[in-house]
C-alpha positions as CSV (number, residue, x, y, z in Angstrom):
1,M,244.3,-4.1,196.1
2,I,242.0,-4.1,199.1
3,T,241.7,-0.7,200.9
4,T,240.1,0.1,204.3
5,H,237.6,2.9,204.3
6,P,235.9,4.9,207.0
7,I,232.2,4.6,207.3
8,P,230.9,8.2,207.3
9,A,227.5,9.1,208.6
10,S,226.5,10.0,205.1
11,F,226.8,6.4,204.0
12,I,224.3,5.2,206.7
13,R,220.5,5.4,206.1
14,G,217.7,4.4,208.4
15,A,219.5,5.2,211.6
16,L,218.9,8.2,213.9
17,E,222.2,8.3,215.7
18,L,225.7,6.8,215.5
19,E,227.8,6.0,218.6
20,S,231.6,5.8,218.2
21,T,233.3,3.1,220.3
22,A,236.9,2.1,220.8
23,T,236.5,-0.5,218.1
24,G,233.9,0.9,215.7
25,T,230.4,2.3,215.4
26,I,227.1,1.3,217.0
27,V,223.9,2.2,215.2
28,H,221.0,3.6,217.2
29,R,217.4,3.9,216.1
30,L,216.6,6.1,219.0
31,P,218.7,9.2,220.0
32,A,220.4,9.4,223.3
33,S,217.8,11.9,224.7
34,A,215.1,9.2,224.2
35,R,217.2,6.4,225.5
36,A,217.9,8.4,228.7
37,Q,214.1,8.4,229.4
38,A,213.6,4.7,228.9
39,N,214.0,4.0,232.6
40,G,216.8,1.6,231.9
41,D,214.5,-0.9,230.1
42,P,216.9,-3.6,228.9
43,Q,214.5,-4.8,226.2
44,L,214.1,-1.4,224.5
45,L,217.8,-0.5,224.9
46,M,218.7,-3.8,223.2
47,V,216.2,-3.7,220.3
48,E,216.8,0.0,219.3
49,Q,220.4,-1.0,218.7
50,Q,219.3,-3.8,216.4
51,P,219.6,-2.1,213.0
52,S,216.3,-3.1,211.4
53,G,216.0,-1.3,208.1
54,V,219.4,0.3,208.4
55,R,221.8,0.0,205.4
56,I,225.2,1.3,204.3
57,V,224.8,3.0,200.9
58,F,227.4,4.1,198.5
59,Q,228.5,4.0,194.8
60,S,231.6,2.1,193.6
61,T,233.2,0.2,190.7
62,A,234.4,-2.3,193.4
63,T,234.1,-6.0,192.7
64,V,235.1,-7.0,196.2
65,I,233.4,-5.6,199.4
66,E,234.2,-6.7,202.9
67,L,232.5,-5.6,206.1
68,D,233.7,-6.5,209.6
69,T,231.1,-6.5,212.3
70,L,230.8,-7.5,216.0
71,R,227.4,-8.8,216.8
72,S,225.7,-9.0,220.3
73,R,223.0,-11.6,220.8
74,T,220.7,-12.6,223.8
75,S,219.3,-16.0,224.3
76,Y,217.4,-17.7,227.1
77,A,218.6,-21.0,228.6
78,G,216.4,-23.9,227.5
79,T,214.9,-22.1,224.5
80,P,215.7,-22.8,220.9
81,A,218.6,-20.7,219.5
82,R,217.6,-17.8,217.4
83,P,218.7,-17.9,213.7
84,D,222.0,-16.1,212.9
85,G,221.8,-12.6,211.5
86,V,222.2,-11.9,207.8
87,I,223.9,-9.1,205.9
88,E,222.6,-8.6,202.4
89,I,224.3,-6.7,199.6
90,I,222.0,-5.0,197.1
91,V,223.4,-4.0,193.7
92,D,221.5,-1.5,191.6
93,G,218.3,-2.3,193.5
94,S,218.4,-6.1,193.5
95,V,219.6,-8.6,196.1
96,F,222.9,-9.9,194.9
97,E,224.2,-12.0,197.8
98,E,223.9,-12.6,201.5
99,S,226.4,-13.4,204.3
100,V,225.4,-15.1,207.6
101,T,227.0,-13.6,210.7
102,N,228.9,-15.4,213.4
103,G,231.0,-15.0,216.5
104,G,230.4,-11.9,218.7
105,I,229.0,-11.6,222.2
106,L,226.4,-14.0,223.4
107,T,224.5,-13.3,226.6
108,T,222.5,-16.3,228.0
109,I,219.8,-15.6,230.6
110,D,218.7,-18.3,233.0
111,M,214.9,-17.8,233.0
112,A,214.6,-19.3,236.5
113,T,217.0,-16.9,238.2
114,G,217.4,-14.1,235.8
115,T,221.1,-14.6,235.9
116,P,223.0,-13.7,232.7
117,S,226.2,-15.4,231.5
118,R,228.4,-13.9,228.8
119,E,230.6,-15.4,226.1
120,Q,232.9,-13.4,223.9
121,G,233.6,-14.6,220.4
122,P,235.5,-13.1,217.4
123,S,234.3,-10.5,215.0
124,C,232.7,-11.5,211.7
125,T,233.9,-10.7,208.2
126,S,231.2,-10.6,205.5
127,S,232.9,-10.9,202.1
128,F,231.2,-10.2,198.8
129,T,233.8,-11.1,196.1
130,K,232.1,-11.4,192.7
131,L,230.3,-8.1,192.2
132,P,229.7,-7.0,188.7
133,A,232.2,-4.6,187.1
134,G,231.4,-0.9,186.5
135,L,230.0,1.9,188.6
136,K,227.0,0.7,190.6
137,S,224.8,1.5,193.5
138,I,225.6,-0.7,196.5
139,E,223.6,-1.2,199.7
140,L,224.6,-3.3,202.7
141,W,221.5,-4.2,204.7
142,L,222.5,-4.9,208.3
143,P,221.0,-7.7,210.4
144,H,217.5,-6.7,211.7
145,N,217.7,-9.1,214.6
146,E,221.0,-8.6,216.4
147,V,222.9,-5.6,217.8
148,T,225.7,-4.9,215.2
149,E,228.8,-2.9,215.8
150,L,230.4,-1.7,212.5
151,S,234.2,-2.2,212.6
152,E,235.7,-1.9,209.2
153,L,234.7,-1.6,205.6
154,R,237.1,-2.6,202.8
155,S,237.0,-2.7,199.0
156,D,239.2,-3.1,195.9
157,A,238.1,0.4,194.5
158,P,237.2,3.8,196.0
159,L,233.8,4.3,197.5
160,Q,231.7,7.4,196.7
161,P,228.6,8.8,198.4
162,Q,225.3,7.9,196.9
163,P,223.3,11.0,195.8
164,P,220.6,11.9,198.2
165,S,217.5,9.8,197.7
166,V,214.6,11.5,195.8
167,R,212.2,8.9,197.1
168,P,209.7,10.1,199.7
169,Q,210.8,9.5,203.3
170,W,208.6,7.0,205.1
171,L,208.8,6.9,208.9
172,H,207.2,3.8,210.6
173,H,206.8,2.7,214.2
174,G,205.6,-0.6,215.5
175,S,206.3,-3.7,217.5
176,S,208.4,-6.8,216.9
177,I,206.3,-7.6,213.9
178,S,207.4,-4.3,212.3
179,H,210.9,-4.9,213.7
180,G,211.0,-8.2,211.7
181,S,210.8,-11.0,214.2
182,N,210.9,-14.4,212.5
183,A,211.8,-13.0,209.1
184,T,215.0,-14.6,207.9
185,R,216.7,-11.6,206.1
186,P,216.8,-7.9,206.6
187,T,215.1,-7.1,203.3
188,A,212.4,-9.7,204.0
189,I,210.8,-7.8,206.9
190,W,207.4,-6.5,205.9
191,P,208.3,-2.7,206.1
192,A,211.3,-3.3,203.8
193,I,209.1,-5.1,201.3
194,A,206.5,-2.4,201.4
195,A,209.1,0.4,201.0
196,R,210.6,-1.3,198.0
197,L,207.2,-1.9,196.3
198,G,206.0,1.6,197.3
199,D,209.3,3.3,196.2
200,M,209.8,4.8,199.6
201,E,212.9,5.6,201.7
202,L,212.4,3.7,204.9
203,T,213.2,4.6,208.5
204,N,212.0,1.7,210.6
205,L,211.3,2.4,214.3
206,G,209.8,-1.1,214.8
207,F,211.0,-2.1,218.3
208,G,210.5,-5.7,219.5
209,G,208.3,-5.7,222.6
210,S,208.5,-1.9,222.8
211,A,205.7,-0.2,220.8
212,L,204.3,1.2,224.0
213,L,203.1,4.7,223.2
214,D,206.2,6.1,224.9
215,P,206.3,9.9,224.8
216,F,210.0,9.9,224.0
217,T,209.3,7.8,220.9
218,A,206.6,10.3,219.8
219,R,209.1,13.1,220.3
220,T,211.7,11.3,218.3
221,M,209.2,10.9,215.4
222,R,208.1,14.5,215.8
223,D,211.7,15.6,215.2
224,T,212.5,13.2,212.3
225,P,211.9,14.4,208.8
226,A,209.2,12.5,207.0
227,D,206.9,12.7,204.0
228,A,204.7,9.8,205.2
229,I,204.2,8.4,208.7
230,S,202.6,5.2,210.0
231,I,202.1,3.8,213.5
232,K,201.2,0.2,214.1
233,M,200.2,-0.2,217.7
234,G,198.4,-2.5,220.1
235,I,200.0,-5.9,220.5
236,N,202.6,-4.8,223.0
237,I,200.1,-2.9,225.0
238,V,198.1,-6.1,225.4
239,N,200.9,-8.7,225.8
240,L,202.7,-6.6,228.5
241,D,199.3,-5.8,230.1
242,L,200.6,-2.3,230.2
243,M,197.5,-0.2,230.7
244,R,193.7,-0.2,230.9
245,L,191.2,1.2,228.5
246,R,190.9,4.5,230.5
247,A,194.6,5.2,230.0
248,F,194.9,3.8,226.5
249,G,192.7,6.4,224.7
250,P,194.4,9.5,226.2
251,A,197.8,7.9,225.5
252,V,197.0,7.5,221.9
253,H,195.7,11.1,221.7
254,G,198.9,12.3,223.4
255,F,201.1,10.4,221.0
256,L,199.3,11.8,217.9
257,D,199.3,15.3,219.4
258,T,203.1,15.1,219.7
259,L,203.5,13.9,216.2
260,R,201.3,16.7,214.9
261,D,203.5,19.2,216.7
262,G,206.3,18.4,214.2
263,H,204.3,17.1,211.3
264,P,201.1,19.1,211.2
265,E,200.0,18.1,207.7
266,T,202.1,15.0,206.9
267,P,200.0,12.0,205.8
268,L,199.7,9.9,209.0
269,L,198.3,6.3,209.0
270,V,197.3,4.6,212.3
271,V,197.3,0.8,211.9
272,S,195.6,-1.5,214.3
273,P,196.9,-4.9,215.3
274,I,197.0,-7.9,212.9
275,F,195.1,-11.1,213.9
276,C,196.7,-12.9,216.8
277,G,194.5,-15.7,218.1
278,I,195.9,-15.9,221.7
279,H,195.1,-12.2,222.4
280,E,192.0,-11.5,220.3
281,D,189.7,-12.0,223.4
282,T,192.2,-12.8,226.1
283,P,194.1,-10.0,227.8
284,G,197.8,-10.2,228.7
285,P,200.3,-10.6,230.1
286,G,201.7,-12.9,227.5
287,A,204.2,-15.6,228.5
288,F,206.3,-18.4,227.1
289,D,204.4,-21.7,226.6
290,M,206.4,-23.8,229.0
291,A,205.0,-27.1,227.7
292,A,206.1,-26.2,224.2
293,L,209.5,-25.2,225.4
294,A,209.9,-28.6,227.1
295,E,209.5,-30.1,223.6
296,G,212.0,-27.7,222.1
297,N,209.5,-25.4,220.5
298,M,209.1,-21.6,221.1
299,R,205.5,-20.5,221.5
300,F,203.6,-17.9,223.4
301,I,200.4,-17.9,225.4
302,A,198.0,-15.3,226.9
303,T,197.6,-15.6,230.7
304,G,194.9,-13.0,231.4
305,D,191.2,-13.6,232.2
306,P,188.7,-12.6,229.5
307,L,186.2,-11.6,232.2
308,E,188.6,-8.8,233.3
309,T,187.8,-6.9,230.1
310,A,184.8,-5.6,232.1
311,A,187.2,-3.8,234.4
312,G,189.1,-2.3,231.5
313,K,191.7,-4.9,230.5
314,L,192.6,-4.7,226.9
315,T,192.4,-7.3,224.1
316,L,193.3,-6.8,220.4
317,R,189.6,-6.7,219.5
318,I,189.0,-3.9,222.0
319,I,192.1,-2.0,220.8
320,R,191.1,-2.1,217.1
321,K,187.7,-0.7,218.0
322,E,189.1,2.1,220.1
323,L,191.8,3.1,217.6
324,E,189.2,3.3,214.8
325,R,187.0,5.5,217.0
326,I,189.8,7.8,217.9
327,V,191.2,8.2,214.4
328,H,187.8,8.8,212.9
329,S,187.0,11.4,215.5
330,R,190.2,13.3,215.0
331,A,190.0,13.0,211.2
332,E,187.1,15.4,211.3
333,S,189.6,18.2,211.9
334,D,192.7,16.4,210.5
335,P,192.1,15.3,206.9
336,N,195.6,13.8,206.6
337,L,195.0,11.3,209.4
338,H,193.9,7.9,208.3
339,F,193.1,4.4,209.8
340,L,194.0,1.0,208.5
341,D,192.5,-2.1,210.1
342,G,195.4,-4.5,210.8
343,L,193.1,-7.4,209.8
344,A,193.5,-6.2,206.2
345,L,197.2,-7.0,206.5
346,Y,196.7,-10.3,208.3
347,G,193.3,-11.6,209.3
348,E,191.7,-14.6,210.8
349,S,191.4,-16.4,207.5
350,D,195.1,-15.9,206.9
351,A,195.9,-17.7,210.1
352,Q,194.6,-20.8,208.5
353,T,197.0,-20.6,205.5
354,H,199.9,-18.7,207.1
355,P,199.8,-19.6,210.8
356,L,201.9,-17.7,213.3
357,S,204.4,-20.4,214.1
358,D,205.0,-19.2,217.6
359,A,201.4,-17.9,218.0
360,L,202.7,-14.3,217.9
361,H,205.1,-13.5,215.0
362,P,204.8,-14.0,211.2
363,D,207.3,-16.0,209.3
364,S,209.1,-14.7,206.1
365,D,206.2,-15.8,203.8
366,T,203.8,-13.9,206.0
367,H,206.0,-10.8,206.1
368,R,206.0,-10.8,202.3
369,L,202.2,-11.1,202.3
370,M,201.8,-8.2,204.8
371,G,204.4,-6.1,202.9
372,E,202.6,-6.5,199.6
373,R,199.3,-5.7,201.1
374,F,200.6,-2.6,203.0
375,A,202.2,-1.3,199.8
376,R,198.9,-1.6,198.0
377,L,196.7,-0.2,200.8
378,A,199.1,2.6,202.0
379,F,201.1,3.5,198.9
380,G,198.9,2.4,195.9
381,P,196.9,4.8,193.8
382,G,194.6,6.9,195.9
383,A,196.0,5.4,199.1
384,P,196.6,7.5,202.3
385,L,200.4,7.6,202.1
386,K,200.7,7.9,198.3
387,A,203.1,10.6,197.3
388,R,201.2,13.5,195.7
């Protein structure tokens, strides 16, 4: 007999706040206090609701699990459709099955006018009907790439809370690359891979287009329990052409100062940008490659002038050098602060064998490569975030 269950907050991991609606629950990865200070930025307010790294966790003898969700997606007229989201079910630590989402709300934006149009579709039921018998640990990993409202959870046996995790809590912040852009499944994003290999409990604050050294993000991280913290910053600063070198350094210091207010001795790893050919020596802003779009391909270009670096415009090469300088300077009085060159995760030589298909984001194979490398460099023996 299939029974409907509530989805209590104790079942949800990787989220910082839950919002009750008339039809279900929306997962937030930033609290309301932070969202209120985002100046109404539609990009950030969208991506923080996309549950990258968020999972529903419980124990049960159930052999049938059903989850109803209502997804919200945004597309741009004339660009290729983004892949559908995926919900994965993990049984006793291993991926057992996946379900592709459908229906929901689709907002299409006309890039020429900025005008949105909205289509309302049905909710989606993800059914997992052949689970093994016996008591088992179950995790439902939610889509990393679309806003997902949780509507109803059903099963053919009672659901019990999972005991609190004994794994160290890893808090990570980064850009769309950390969010999981171009990965095909929620457990295939590089932070999820690194967390599994490093035996860490992940809270992923990777926000597509929105790793911008915002003070409200720093305060959110300050107030979030963590045994290990990492920040991967740089690419969004460049491709939004957000600030100049004079402002960047103090902004990094301020972000780190805020983190240290709440986590004075927690191991903290600052990671510089991975290799991205279009922005290595060319400042932003970034833009769609309209010639590629005309051929049905999604690619990005850098539109800045390399000569403007003399006036303080930022490139990835400049940001890596500045981040390394700042971290090494602060580490003299902060022995738990560490630096990792992003080129160790994905460098220029990797671009030959694992090219960024849209010139900006890694695919699933490259996410796996980065996750494996991060696990070794951050969580391996003697590494900066290795639990002691």
